[in-house]
VMD Tcl script that builds the backbone (N, CA, C; Angstrom):
set m [mol new atoms 375]
animate dup $m
set s [atomselect $m all]
$s set {name element resname resid chain x y z} {
  {N N UNK 1 A 148.021 81.369 145.596}
  {CA C UNK 1 A 146.580 81.319 145.566}
  {C C UNK 1 A 146.046 82.526 146.340}
  {N N UNK 2 A 145.013 83.168 145.791}
  {CA C UNK 2 A 144.441 84.334 146.462}
  {C C UNK 2 A 143.086 83.978 147.057}
  {N N UNK 3 A 142.640 84.803 147.942}
  {CA C UNK 3 A 141.321 84.614 148.544}
  {C C UNK 3 A 140.583 85.938 148.527}
  {N N UNK 4 A 139.289 85.889 148.624}
  {CA C UNK 4 A 138.500 87.116 148.686}
  {C C UNK 4 A 138.714 87.759 150.048}
  {N N UNK 5 A 139.128 89.004 150.034}
  {CA C UNK 5 A 139.346 89.723 151.285}
  {C C UNK 5 A 139.068 91.199 151.052}
  {N N UNK 6 A 138.457 91.805 152.009}
  {CA C UNK 6 A 138.200 93.235 151.937}
  {C C UNK 6 A 139.502 93.986 152.154}
  {N N UNK 7 A 139.774 94.936 151.298}
  {CA C UNK 7 A 140.980 95.735 151.413}
  {C C UNK 7 A 140.620 97.063 152.070}
  {N N UNK 8 A 141.135 97.339 153.269}
  {CA C UNK 8 A 140.804 98.597 153.924}
  {C C UNK 8 A 141.348 99.783 153.129}
  {N N UNK 9 A 140.604 100.873 153.155}
  {CA C UNK 9 A 141.006 102.078 152.445}
  {C C UNK 9 A 142.262 102.661 153.095}
  {N N UNK 10 A 143.332 102.849 152.328}
  {CA C UNK 10 A 144.532 103.455 152.907}
  {C C UNK 10 A 144.315 104.950 153.137}
  {N N UNK 11 A 145.011 105.493 154.123}
  {CA C UNK 11 A 144.905 106.914 154.433}
  {C C UNK 11 A 146.079 107.676 153.839}
  {N N UNK 12 A 145.807 108.889 153.386}
  {CA C UNK 12 A 146.887 109.782 152.979}
  {C C UNK 12 A 147.554 110.306 154.243}
  {N N UNK 13 A 148.786 110.765 154.124}
  {CA C UNK 13 A 149.502 111.266 155.294}
  {C C UNK 13 A 148.850 112.512 155.876}
  {N N UNK 14 A 148.226 113.335 155.049}
  {CA C UNK 14 A 147.650 114.590 155.528}
  {C C UNK 14 A 146.125 114.548 155.526}
  {N N UNK 15 A 145.555 113.413 155.881}
  {CA C UNK 15 A 144.109 113.261 155.847}
  {C C UNK 15 A 143.471 113.670 157.169}
  {N N UNK 16 A 142.258 114.207 157.085}
  {CA C UNK 16 A 141.499 114.600 158.271}
  {C C UNK 16 A 140.612 113.455 158.720}
  {N N UNK 17 A 140.353 113.396 160.019}
  {CA C UNK 17 A 139.439 112.406 160.582}
  {C C UNK 17 A 138.082 113.087 160.753}
  {N N UNK 18 A 137.010 112.402 160.385}
  {CA C UNK 18 A 135.670 112.973 160.454}
  {C C UNK 18 A 134.945 112.427 161.676}
  {N N UNK 19 A 134.362 113.334 162.459}
  {CA C UNK 19 A 133.590 112.978 163.648}
  {C C UNK 19 A 132.176 113.506 163.523}
  {N N UNK 20 A 131.215 112.721 163.942}
  {CA C UNK 20 A 129.833 113.182 164.103}
  {C C UNK 20 A 129.693 113.603 165.557}
  {N N UNK 21 A 129.324 114.856 165.798}
  {CA C UNK 21 A 129.379 115.403 167.155}
  {C C UNK 21 A 128.123 115.203 167.978}
  {N N UNK 22 A 127.052 114.693 167.352}
  {CA C UNK 22 A 125.818 114.500 168.114}
  {C C UNK 22 A 124.946 113.455 167.420}
  {N N UNK 23 A 123.908 113.011 168.117}
  {CA C UNK 23 A 123.051 111.953 167.580}
  {C C UNK 23 A 122.238 112.426 166.378}
  {N N UNK 24 A 121.904 113.702 166.318}
  {CA C UNK 24 A 121.181 114.231 165.160}
  {C C UNK 24 A 122.021 114.154 163.898}
  {N N UNK 25 A 123.300 114.489 164.015}
  {CA C UNK 25 A 124.208 114.386 162.870}
  {C C UNK 25 A 124.391 112.936 162.456}
  {N N UNK 26 A 124.457 112.041 163.436}
  {CA C UNK 26 A 124.587 110.614 163.143}
  {C C UNK 26 A 123.377 110.096 162.378}
  {N N UNK 27 A 122.180 110.488 162.815}
  {CA C UNK 27 A 120.956 110.072 162.119}
  {C C UNK 27 A 120.916 110.660 160.709}
  {N N UNK 28 A 121.256 111.941 160.590}
  {CA C UNK 28 A 121.270 112.586 159.281}
  {C C UNK 28 A 122.241 111.911 158.328}
  {N N UNK 29 A 123.414 111.510 158.846}
  {CA C UNK 29 A 124.404 110.817 158.015}
  {C C UNK 29 A 123.845 109.489 157.510}
  {N N UNK 30 A 123.215 108.728 158.411}
  {CA C UNK 30 A 122.609 107.448 157.999}
  {C C UNK 30 A 121.531 107.681 156.948}
  {N N UNK 31 A 120.697 108.708 157.151}
  {CA C UNK 31 A 119.625 109.018 156.200}
  {C C UNK 31 A 120.194 109.408 154.838}
  {N N UNK 32 A 121.264 110.208 154.830}
  {CA C UNK 32 A 121.859 110.616 153.556}
  {C C UNK 32 A 122.500 109.424 152.856}
  {N N UNK 33 A 123.126 108.520 153.604}
  {CA C UNK 33 A 123.678 107.307 152.991}
  {C C UNK 33 A 122.572 106.477 152.343}
  {N N UNK 34 A 121.409 106.444 152.979}
  {CA C UNK 34 A 120.293 105.651 152.453}
  {C C UNK 34 A 119.685 106.284 151.205}
  {N N UNK 35 A 119.707 107.615 151.110}
  {CA C UNK 35 A 119.025 108.283 150.003}
  {C C UNK 35 A 119.957 108.825 148.929}
  {N N UNK 36 A 121.206 109.110 149.276}
  {CA C UNK 36 A 122.157 109.686 148.311}
  {C C UNK 36 A 123.558 109.155 148.606}
  {N N UNK 37 A 123.708 107.841 148.526}
  {CA C UNK 37 A 124.968 107.193 148.915}
  {C C UNK 37 A 126.175 107.751 148.163}
  {N N UNK 38 A 126.115 107.840 146.845}
  {CA C UNK 38 A 127.286 108.296 146.088}
  {C C UNK 38 A 127.679 109.720 146.454}
  {N N UNK 39 A 126.702 110.611 146.601}
  {CA C UNK 39 A 126.994 111.997 146.998}
  {C C UNK 39 A 127.593 112.046 148.397}
  {N N UNK 40 A 127.136 111.175 149.287}
  {CA C UNK 40 A 127.654 111.141 150.653}
  {C C UNK 40 A 129.086 110.620 150.672}
  {N N UNK 41 A 129.384 109.617 149.861}
  {CA C UNK 41 A 130.761 109.106 149.760}
  {C C UNK 41 A 131.673 110.185 149.167}
  {N N UNK 42 A 131.195 110.912 148.153}
  {CA C UNK 42 A 131.980 112.013 147.590}
  {C C UNK 42 A 132.259 113.073 148.656}
  {N N UNK 43 A 131.264 113.371 149.473}
  {CA C UNK 43 A 131.441 114.345 150.559}
  {C C UNK 43 A 132.490 113.853 151.546}
  {N N UNK 44 A 132.427 112.587 151.916}
  {CA C UNK 44 A 133.409 112.008 152.845}
  {C C UNK 44 A 134.819 112.191 152.295}
  {N N UNK 45 A 134.999 111.854 151.015}
  {CA C UNK 45 A 136.308 112.003 150.385}
  {C C UNK 45 A 136.794 113.446 150.454}
  {N N UNK 46 A 135.917 114.380 150.165}
  {CA C UNK 46 A 136.297 115.792 150.178}
  {C C UNK 46 A 136.617 116.273 151.591}
  {N N UNK 47 A 135.806 115.877 152.562}
  {CA C UNK 47 A 136.022 116.324 153.940}
  {C C UNK 47 A 137.296 115.738 154.537}
  {N N UNK 48 A 137.670 114.543 154.139}
  {CA C UNK 48 A 138.888 113.944 154.690}
  {C C UNK 48 A 140.155 114.488 154.028}
  {N N UNK 49 A 140.045 114.971 152.801}
  {CA C UNK 49 A 141.241 115.416 152.083}
  {C C UNK 49 A 141.376 116.930 151.975}
  {N N UNK 50 A 140.278 117.653 151.847}
  {CA C UNK 50 A 140.343 119.115 151.656}
  {C C UNK 50 A 139.103 119.786 152.256}
  {N N UNK 51 A 138.965 119.750 153.575}
  {CA C UNK 51 A 137.734 120.264 154.191}
  {C C UNK 51 A 137.558 121.778 154.099}
  {N N UNK 52 A 138.627 122.508 153.757}
  {CA C UNK 52 A 138.519 123.968 153.658}
  {C C UNK 52 A 138.720 124.479 152.237}
  {N N UNK 53 A 138.554 123.606 151.272}
  {CA C UNK 53 A 138.649 124.020 149.876}
  {C C UNK 53 A 137.331 124.677 149.481}
  {N N UNK 54 A 137.402 125.849 148.899}
  {CA C UNK 54 A 136.188 126.574 148.506}
  {C C UNK 54 A 135.775 126.202 147.089}
  {N N UNK 55 A 134.470 125.986 146.938}
  {CA C UNK 55 A 133.897 125.696 145.626}
  {C C UNK 55 A 132.423 126.068 145.682}
  {N N UNK 56 A 131.718 125.862 144.581}
  {CA C UNK 56 A 130.276 126.126 144.573}
  {C C UNK 56 A 129.542 125.179 145.516}
  {N N UNK 57 A 130.135 124.037 145.804}
  {CA C UNK 57 A 129.524 123.025 146.665}
  {C C UNK 57 A 129.969 123.149 148.126}
  {N N UNK 58 A 131.118 123.749 148.362}
  {CA C UNK 58 A 131.730 123.746 149.695}
  {C C UNK 58 A 132.263 125.144 150.001}
  {N N UNK 59 A 131.778 125.732 151.112}
  {CA C UNK 59 A 132.201 127.093 151.445}
  {C C UNK 59 A 131.835 127.430 152.890}
  {N N UNK 60 A 132.484 128.474 153.447}
  {CA C UNK 60 A 132.109 128.901 154.796}
  {C C UNK 60 A 130.764 129.632 154.755}
  {N N UNK 61 A 129.985 129.462 155.817}
  {CA C UNK 61 A 128.728 130.172 155.924}
  {C C UNK 61 A 129.001 131.631 156.263}
  {N N UNK 62 A 127.989 132.486 156.099}
  {CA C UNK 62 A 128.162 133.927 156.313}
  {C C UNK 62 A 127.258 134.420 157.430}
  {N N UNK 63 A 127.487 135.645 157.824}
  {CA C UNK 63 A 126.638 136.323 158.795}
  {C C UNK 63 A 126.637 135.646 160.150}
  {N N UNK 64 A 125.446 135.580 160.756}
  {CA C UNK 64 A 125.295 134.979 162.082}
  {C C UNK 64 A 125.725 133.522 162.115}
  {N N UNK 65 A 125.686 132.865 160.973}
  {CA C UNK 65 A 126.050 131.449 160.908}
  {C C UNK 65 A 127.534 131.241 160.577}
  {N N UNK 66 A 128.299 132.314 160.415}
  {CA C UNK 66 A 129.682 132.246 159.965}
  {C C UNK 66 A 130.651 131.593 160.931}
  {N N UNK 67 A 130.312 131.586 162.215}
  {CA C UNK 67 A 131.154 130.913 163.205}
  {C C UNK 67 A 130.268 130.105 164.140}
  {N N UNK 68 A 130.891 129.164 164.825}
  {CA C UNK 68 A 130.176 128.342 165.796}
  {C C UNK 68 A 131.128 127.872 166.869}
  {N N UNK 69 A 130.565 127.365 167.944}
  {CA C UNK 69 A 131.355 126.922 169.084}
  {C C UNK 69 A 131.146 125.427 169.285}
  {N N UNK 70 A 132.250 124.725 169.502}
  {CA C UNK 70 A 132.200 123.308 169.850}
  {C C UNK 70 A 133.207 123.080 170.969}
  {N N UNK 71 A 132.734 122.535 172.072}
  {CA C UNK 71 A 133.554 122.251 173.252}
  {C C UNK 71 A 134.406 123.458 173.649}
  {N N UNK 72 A 133.773 124.633 173.642}
  {CA C UNK 72 A 134.415 125.854 174.113}
  {C C UNK 72 A 135.308 126.564 173.113}
  {N N UNK 73 A 135.565 125.978 171.959}
  {CA C UNK 73 A 136.406 126.608 170.935}
  {C C UNK 73 A 135.525 127.151 169.814}
  {N N UNK 74 A 135.897 128.299 169.275}
  {CA C UNK 74 A 135.156 128.918 168.174}
  {C C UNK 74 A 135.819 128.546 166.852}
  {N N UNK 75 A 134.977 128.153 165.897}
  {CA C UNK 75 A 135.452 127.712 164.581}
  {C C UNK 75 A 134.701 128.426 163.470}
  {N N UNK 76 A 135.321 128.487 162.292}
  {CA C UNK 76 A 134.620 128.901 161.087}
  {C C UNK 76 A 133.608 127.804 160.777}
  {N N UNK 77 A 132.418 128.205 160.394}
  {CA C UNK 77 A 131.316 127.280 160.135}
  {C C UNK 77 A 131.246 127.014 158.629}
  {N N UNK 78 A 131.433 125.779 158.226}
  {CA C UNK 78 A 131.447 125.391 156.815}
  {C C UNK 78 A 130.184 124.645 156.416}
  {N N UNK 79 A 129.874 124.719 155.119}
  {CA C UNK 79 A 128.758 123.959 154.544}
  {C C UNK 79 A 129.257 123.191 153.332}
  {N N UNK 80 A 128.786 121.953 153.219}
  {CA C UNK 80 A 129.020 121.141 152.031}
  {C C UNK 80 A 127.648 120.759 151.495}
  {N N UNK 81 A 127.379 121.085 150.227}
  {CA C UNK 81 A 126.101 120.740 149.596}
  {C C UNK 81 A 126.198 119.336 149.025}
  {N N UNK 82 A 125.450 118.424 149.632}
  {CA C UNK 82 A 125.437 117.039 149.159}
  {C C UNK 82 A 124.619 116.883 147.886}
  {N N UNK 83 A 123.429 117.455 147.910}
  {CA C UNK 83 A 122.476 117.361 146.811}
  {C C UNK 83 A 121.853 118.748 146.659}
  {N N UNK 84 A 120.827 118.878 145.839}
  {CA C UNK 84 A 120.166 120.178 145.705}
  {C C UNK 84 A 119.674 120.693 147.056}
  {N N UNK 85 A 119.245 119.798 147.918}
  {CA C UNK 85 A 118.767 120.222 149.233}
  {C C UNK 85 A 119.655 119.776 150.375}
  {N N UNK 86 A 120.318 118.628 150.249}
  {CA C UNK 86 A 121.084 118.041 151.347}
  {C C UNK 86 A 122.315 118.848 151.720}
  {N N UNK 87 A 122.542 118.991 153.018}
  {CA C UNK 87 A 123.651 119.794 153.518}
  {C C UNK 87 A 124.403 119.092 154.639}
  {N N UNK 88 A 125.696 119.357 154.713}
  {CA C UNK 88 A 126.517 118.982 155.864}
  {C C UNK 88 A 127.077 120.281 156.418}
  {N N UNK 89 A 126.900 120.508 157.710}
  {CA C UNK 89 A 127.499 121.654 158.391}
  {C C UNK 89 A 128.581 121.126 159.307}
  {N N UNK 90 A 129.734 121.790 159.292}
  {CA C UNK 90 A 130.872 121.269 160.043}
  {C C UNK 90 A 131.865 122.368 160.403}
  {N N UNK 91 A 132.751 122.021 161.326}
  {CA C UNK 91 A 133.886 122.854 161.720}
  {C C UNK 91 A 135.157 122.072 161.398}
  {N N UNK 92 A 136.265 122.792 161.205}
  {CA C UNK 92 A 137.545 122.142 160.959}
  {C C UNK 92 A 138.501 122.492 162.100}
  {N N UNK 93 A 138.946 121.470 162.792}
  {CA C UNK 93 A 139.950 121.612 163.841}
  {C C UNK 93 A 141.272 121.171 163.224}
  {N N UNK 94 A 142.169 122.122 162.992}
  {CA C UNK 94 A 143.432 121.834 162.308}
  {C C UNK 94 A 144.509 121.258 163.213}
  {N N UNK 95 A 144.182 120.989 164.460}
  {CA C UNK 95 A 145.170 120.439 165.386}
  {C C UNK 95 A 145.492 119.002 164.983}
  {N N UNK 96 A 146.745 118.715 164.607}
  {CA C UNK 96 A 147.088 117.339 164.222}
  {C C UNK 96 A 146.812 116.359 165.367}
  {N N UNK 97 A 146.312 115.195 164.997}
  {CA C UNK 97 A 146.002 114.153 165.979}
  {C C UNK 97 A 146.520 112.823 165.454}
  {N N UNK 98 A 147.651 112.380 165.978}
  {CA C UNK 98 A 148.219 111.110 165.528}
  {C C UNK 98 A 148.579 111.169 164.061}
  {N N UNK 99 A 148.046 110.260 163.272}
  {CA C UNK 99 A 148.358 110.211 161.847}
  {C C UNK 99 A 147.436 111.099 161.013}
  {N N UNK 100 A 146.573 111.875 161.676}
  {CA C UNK 100 A 145.627 112.735 160.964}
  {C C UNK 100 A 146.062 114.197 161.004}
  {N N UNK 101 A 145.734 114.920 159.942}
  {CA C UNK 101 A 146.076 116.346 159.841}
  {C C UNK 101 A 145.223 117.193 160.776}
  {N N UNK 102 A 144.107 116.675 161.201}
  {CA C UNK 102 A 143.176 117.389 162.060}
  {C C UNK 102 A 141.847 116.663 162.083}
  {N N UNK 103 A 140.816 117.380 162.537}
  {CA C UNK 103 A 139.492 116.756 162.633}
  {C C UNK 103 A 138.449 117.611 161.923}
  {N N UNK 104 A 137.509 116.957 161.282}
  {CA C UNK 104 A 136.325 117.605 160.748}
  {C C UNK 104 A 135.198 117.237 161.700}
  {N N UNK 105 A 134.574 118.253 162.290}
  {CA C UNK 105 A 133.540 118.056 163.313}
  {C C UNK 105 A 132.178 118.329 162.697}
  {N N UNK 106 A 131.502 117.276 162.271}
  {CA C UNK 106 A 130.203 117.389 161.610}
  {C C UNK 106 A 129.125 117.488 162.689}
  {N N UNK 107 A 128.385 118.598 162.685}
  {CA C UNK 107 A 127.360 118.756 163.714}
  {C C UNK 107 A 125.950 118.758 163.149}
  {N N UNK 108 A 125.805 118.831 161.824}
  {CA C UNK 108 A 124.462 118.736 161.248}
  {C C UNK 108 A 124.549 118.145 159.849}
  {N N UNK 109 A 123.693 117.161 159.596}
  {CA C UNK 109 A 123.539 116.573 158.270}
  {C C UNK 109 A 122.044 116.557 158.013}
  {N N UNK 110 A 121.618 117.233 156.943}
  {CA C UNK 110 A 120.188 117.378 156.684}
  {C C UNK 110 A 119.877 117.099 155.222}
  {N N UNK 111 A 118.769 116.412 154.956}
  {CA C UNK 111 A 118.381 116.143 153.572}
  {C C UNK 111 A 117.900 117.405 152.861}
  {N N UNK 112 A 117.566 118.447 153.616}
  {CA C UNK 112 A 117.158 119.743 153.070}
  {C C UNK 112 A 117.912 120.838 153.791}
  {N N UNK 113 A 117.580 122.072 153.494}
  {CA C UNK 113 A 118.235 123.188 154.177}
  {C C UNK 113 A 118.028 123.061 155.679}
  {N N UNK 114 A 119.094 123.185 156.468}
  {CA C UNK 114 A 118.924 123.147 157.925}
  {C C UNK 114 A 117.968 124.247 158.382}
  {N N UNK 115 A 117.102 123.918 159.326}
  {CA C UNK 115 A 116.087 124.864 159.817}
  {C C UNK 115 A 116.704 126.176 160.280}
  {N N UNK 116 A 117.882 126.122 160.894}
  {CA C UNK 116 A 118.485 127.338 161.429}
  {C C UNK 116 A 118.934 128.298 160.334}
  {N N UNK 117 A 118.916 127.872 159.069}
  {CA C UNK 117 A 119.305 128.772 157.979}
  {C C UNK 117 A 118.099 129.410 157.305}
  {N N UNK 118 A 116.890 128.997 157.684}
  {CA C UNK 118 A 115.693 129.561 157.065}
  {C C UNK 118 A 115.441 130.961 157.581}
  {N N UNK 119 A 114.942 131.793 156.709}
  {CA C UNK 119 A 114.652 133.183 157.082}
  {C C UNK 119 A 113.230 133.296 157.631}
  {N N UNK 120 A 113.085 134.112 158.669}
  {CA C UNK 120 A 111.783 134.414 159.242}
  {C C UNK 120 A 111.650 135.921 159.233}
  {N N UNK 121 A 110.684 136.452 158.475}
  {CA C UNK 121 A 110.465 137.894 158.361}
  {C C UNK 121 A 111.755 138.653 158.071}
  {N N UNK 122 A 112.505 138.178 157.097}
  {CA C UNK 122 A 113.705 138.882 156.678}
  {C C UNK 122 A 114.945 138.614 157.518}
  {N N UNK 123 A 114.807 137.855 158.584}
  {CA C UNK 123 A 115.973 137.533 159.433}
  {C C UNK 123 A 116.082 136.040 159.565}
  {N N UNK 124 A 117.281 135.605 159.887}
  {CA C UNK 124 A 117.475 134.170 160.129}
  {C C UNK 124 A 116.878 133.797 161.468}
  {N N UNK 125 A 116.410 132.575 161.546}
  {CA C UNK 125 A 115.862 132.058 162.813}
  {C C UNK 125 A 116.905 132.043 163.882}
}
mol reanalyze $m
mol bondsrecalc $m
mol representation Tube
mol addrep $m
């Protein structure tokens, strides 16, 4: 006899763990789940399995935004396009941690272009 039970999602051996690094990213993640749940779940899948795969939707940022610092370490700065406007900005820490291949450090989730990417008089803010 079977019973209704939630089956936890199994992890791949080389999967990344995703972290929200600040309260703004946490709020943005909740907002994106509320407004674009399927796109956000697709992003989660991509970030946990191939956070550095380049595509039209996922790529490293350029110029002044090309690198960033988190807890004293410098990382390549990546962007994942959730929707036409929605963005996830993150770093990839490839240091293995337990059963994970590394960590994806999400520091900004925005329903539109992040303010820091907007141009002001021909230059980025």
